[in-house]
PLY file of the C-alpha trace (Angstrom):
ply
format ascii 1.0
element vertex 241
property float x
property float y
property float z
element edge 240
property int vertex1
property int vertex2
end_header
-33.14 102.52 -17.33
-31.11 102.01 -20.47
-32.20 100.73 -23.22
-36.15 100.83 -24.79
-37.94 98.16 -22.59
-40.66 96.63 -25.15
-44.44 96.49 -24.18
-46.40 94.28 -26.14
-50.59 93.87 -25.67
-52.62 91.20 -26.37
-55.82 92.13 -27.63
-59.14 89.66 -29.04
-60.08 92.26 -31.81
-59.10 94.11 -34.86
-60.47 97.62 -33.09
-58.80 96.52 -29.65
-55.32 96.38 -31.93
-56.24 99.41 -33.30
-56.61 101.14 -30.15
-53.52 99.48 -28.50
-51.20 100.80 -31.44
-52.59 104.19 -31.08
-51.94 104.84 -27.48
-48.34 103.90 -28.61
-48.10 99.86 -27.84
-44.58 98.29 -29.40
-46.23 95.09 -30.51
-49.83 93.03 -30.72
-50.38 89.69 -29.75
-53.49 89.14 -31.80
-56.17 86.41 -30.44
-60.29 85.97 -30.34
-62.07 84.45 -27.68
-60.69 86.18 -24.74
-62.98 83.87 -22.65
-60.97 79.89 -23.81
-57.63 82.41 -23.27
-57.01 83.26 -27.00
-57.12 81.55 -30.27
-56.32 82.27 -33.85
-58.25 85.43 -35.28
-60.32 84.72 -38.20
-59.09 84.71 -41.95
-60.94 88.14 -42.12
-59.66 89.39 -39.22
-56.40 89.14 -40.23
-56.32 90.35 -43.41
-57.96 93.21 -42.25
-55.47 94.24 -39.52
-52.49 93.64 -41.72
-54.08 96.33 -44.73
-54.49 98.80 -41.53
-51.04 98.87 -39.84
-47.36 98.45 -40.35
-46.37 98.26 -37.03
-45.19 94.56 -35.52
-48.54 92.67 -34.53
-47.80 88.43 -34.05
-51.02 86.42 -34.19
-52.32 83.54 -31.87
-51.94 80.26 -33.58
-54.35 78.40 -31.31
-57.09 75.90 -32.95
-59.15 75.62 -29.47
-59.14 76.88 -26.18
-57.99 74.02 -23.14
-54.96 72.09 -22.97
-51.69 72.50 -25.37
-51.69 68.85 -26.54
-52.58 68.43 -30.19
-54.28 65.74 -32.25
-52.87 65.47 -35.78
-55.77 67.09 -37.13
-55.59 70.03 -35.09
-51.31 70.38 -35.77
-52.45 70.72 -39.52
-54.98 73.59 -38.77
-51.90 74.79 -37.19
-49.76 74.50 -39.82
-52.17 75.63 -42.20
-53.07 78.63 -40.01
-49.42 79.49 -39.56
-48.71 79.54 -43.14
-51.84 82.12 -43.90
-50.32 84.45 -41.44
-47.28 83.80 -43.24
-48.76 84.65 -46.90
-50.41 87.46 -45.31
-47.23 89.48 -44.66
-47.16 88.59 -40.87
-43.35 89.20 -39.12
-44.02 86.99 -36.51
-46.75 84.72 -34.40
-47.45 82.80 -31.40
-48.02 78.94 -30.44
-46.77 76.64 -27.71
-47.44 72.79 -27.82
-46.78 70.35 -24.84
-46.19 66.49 -24.61
-48.72 63.90 -22.74
-45.99 64.25 -19.92
-45.83 67.91 -19.89
-42.75 68.57 -21.61
-42.22 70.93 -24.80
-43.17 69.40 -27.52
-39.56 69.86 -29.35
-40.25 68.26 -32.47
-43.38 69.48 -33.37
-42.65 73.83 -32.53
-39.19 72.69 -34.74
-41.06 71.75 -37.71
-43.11 74.96 -37.05
-40.33 77.40 -36.51
-38.71 76.52 -39.82
-42.26 76.33 -41.66
-42.86 79.91 -40.44
-39.38 81.39 -41.75
-38.81 84.27 -41.53
-41.52 85.06 -39.21
-40.47 85.12 -35.92
-42.14 82.95 -33.14
-42.93 83.06 -29.24
-43.78 80.32 -27.61
-46.29 81.09 -25.36
-47.70 80.59 -21.73
-48.39 76.63 -22.36
-44.51 77.22 -21.13
-46.32 77.41 -17.77
-47.60 74.60 -17.71
-44.56 71.90 -18.52
-43.29 70.06 -15.80
-39.98 71.28 -15.68
-38.86 75.11 -16.53
-35.65 75.24 -16.59
-35.31 72.21 -18.98
-38.31 73.91 -20.62
-36.66 77.07 -21.67
-33.47 74.75 -23.01
-35.78 72.86 -25.25
-37.29 75.81 -26.63
-33.98 77.62 -27.11
-33.17 74.08 -28.99
-36.76 75.08 -31.39
-35.53 78.21 -32.69
-38.28 80.28 -30.71
-37.30 84.09 -30.54
-39.13 84.48 -27.04
-41.26 82.48 -24.06
-44.24 84.36 -22.94
-44.29 83.53 -19.33
-46.28 84.00 -16.02
-43.28 81.96 -13.82
-45.42 78.74 -13.80
-48.39 81.37 -11.75
-51.85 82.85 -12.89
-49.80 86.33 -11.40
-46.37 86.59 -12.41
-46.12 89.24 -10.05
-46.26 86.14 -7.67
-42.73 84.11 -9.51
-40.68 87.43 -9.99
-37.88 84.85 -8.74
-38.82 82.59 -11.64
-38.48 84.52 -14.44
-35.49 86.33 -12.94
-33.71 82.80 -12.89
-34.99 81.80 -16.16
-33.40 85.50 -17.78
-30.14 84.79 -16.44
-30.48 81.52 -17.43
-31.60 82.49 -21.37
-28.22 84.37 -21.54
-29.32 86.38 -24.46
-30.75 83.36 -26.20
-33.70 83.95 -26.18
-36.08 86.73 -24.66
-38.02 86.38 -21.92
-41.17 87.61 -21.84
-43.29 88.06 -18.62
-46.69 88.24 -18.58
-50.48 88.35 -16.65
-51.54 90.49 -14.34
-48.91 93.52 -15.77
-50.07 96.57 -15.20
-48.81 100.33 -14.62
-48.65 100.34 -11.29
-46.44 96.75 -11.31
-44.50 96.88 -14.84
-41.59 99.31 -13.57
-40.55 96.61 -10.56
-41.16 93.59 -12.56
-38.61 94.89 -14.88
-36.28 96.09 -11.82
-36.84 93.06 -10.09
-36.43 90.33 -13.16
-33.87 92.23 -15.90
-36.40 91.32 -18.46
-36.29 93.55 -21.70
-39.95 93.17 -23.03
-43.33 92.52 -20.64
-46.54 91.66 -22.04
-50.06 92.89 -20.59
-53.52 92.73 -22.46
-54.64 96.07 -20.67
-58.25 95.07 -20.59
-61.11 96.97 -20.40
-64.99 96.06 -20.98
-66.29 97.80 -23.52
-70.55 98.44 -23.41
-72.42 98.16 -26.65
-73.49 101.21 -28.52
-77.09 99.76 -29.34
-79.95 102.08 -28.99
-81.92 98.96 -28.69
-81.27 95.94 -26.94
-83.97 92.79 -26.84
-85.88 92.57 -23.12
-86.00 89.54 -23.90
-81.91 88.48 -24.45
-80.54 87.87 -21.43
-76.70 88.94 -22.90
-74.57 91.71 -21.34
-73.48 92.44 -25.06
-69.86 93.71 -23.84
-66.78 93.88 -26.03
-63.52 93.27 -24.79
-61.33 96.37 -25.58
-57.93 97.75 -24.74
-57.95 100.88 -21.91
-55.33 103.19 -23.84
-54.24 105.52 -20.66
-53.21 102.07 -18.87
-51.30 101.46 -22.16
-50.05 104.91 -22.00
-49.38 104.80 -18.22
-47.38 101.43 -18.52
-45.08 103.11 -21.44
-44.36 106.15 -19.09
-43.64 103.57 -16.24
-41.22 101.71 -18.12
-39.33 103.75 -20.00
0 1
1 2
2 3
3 4
4 5
5 6
6 7
7 8
8 9
9 10
10 11
11 12
12 13
13 14
14 15
15 16
16 17
17 18
18 19
19 20
20 21
21 22
22 23
23 24
24 25
25 26
26 27
27 28
28 29
29 30
30 31
31 32
32 33
33 34
34 35
35 36
36 37
37 38
38 39
39 40
40 41
41 42
42 43
43 44
44 45
45 46
46 47
47 48
48 49
49 50
50 51
51 52
52 53
53 54
54 55
55 56
56 57
57 58
58 59
59 60
60 61
61 62
62 63
63 64
64 65
65 66
66 67
67 68
68 69
69 70
70 71
71 72
72 73
73 74
74 75
75 76
76 77
77 78
78 79
79 80
80 81
81 82
82 83
83 84
84 85
85 86
86 87
87 88
88 89
89 90
90 91
91 92
92 93
93 94
94 95
95 96
96 97
97 98
98 99
99 100
100 101
101 102
102 103
103 104
104 105
105 106
106 107
107 108
108 109
109 110
110 111
111 112
112 113
113 114
114 115
115 116
116 117
117 118
118 119
119 120
120 121
121 122
122 123
123 124
124 125
125 126
126 127
127 128
128 129
129 130
130 131
131 132
132 133
133 134
134 135
135 136
136 137
137 138
138 139
139 140
140 141
141 142
142 143
143 144
144 145
145 146
146 147
147 148
148 149
149 150
150 151
151 152
152 153
153 154
154 155
155 156
156 157
157 158
158 159
159 160
160 161
161 162
162 163
163 164
164 165
165 166
166 167
167 168
168 169
169 170
170 171
171 172
172 173
173 174
174 175
175 176
176 177
177 178
178 179
179 180
180 181
181 182
182 183
183 184
184 185
185 186
186 187
187 188
188 189
189 190
190 191
191 192
192 193
193 194
194 195
195 196
196 197
197 198
198 199
199 200
200 201
201 202
202 203
203 204
204 205
205 206
206 207
207 208
208 209
209 210
210 211
211 212
212 213
213 214
214 215
215 216
216 217
217 218
218 219
219 220
220 221
221 222
222 223
223 224
224 225
225 226
226 227
227 228
228 229
229 230
230 231
231 232
232 233
233 234
234 235
235 236
236 237
237 238
238 239
239 240
């Protein structure tokens, strides 16, 4: 297939990040709180992980779940967390900010890109909620972001390949289009072939059961944590390269 295709894996814990890297993932999107779609990892998690690997790990900088319209106080949190990741030595980070009317928040995104330099900045799937993906593409290019993570403005990227292909073509090398959401070993190669994307994103999620020998019978939590299926990561790498 020519040049190597980059596989980014989204993870929700330090252990999951190490599993994905062990399986051969090229880059990690590091998050916490999968039930909220991913929020900024704790300082302890960020400090621990960067001490355990020198591979590309990009933490998401997102102060809460929900929408991507942030108050002044939330924006200060984003700036502080971004600077923390930079000071810890992370190569890149993942952000996404919108205006109330569904346009890209160009002003604040540009400020964050400058604040983070020389870190690479990915604009995440907040893009999928913007009101015009083609204008949104141009706006994000203007901010200096390195790539856009997108499912083509639908829940599963496999249902929006024509739009993703259009984005790749219109980007024309000015920014990387990173297809994600619903990407697995059985479809990643066709997504690459049909869109012309050079990178791809998957969570390769796997539910991990607790290793506790004792669980309080009076409590009803299932004690499941979100991990990474290493075999799925290996199969995706084999399929795309």
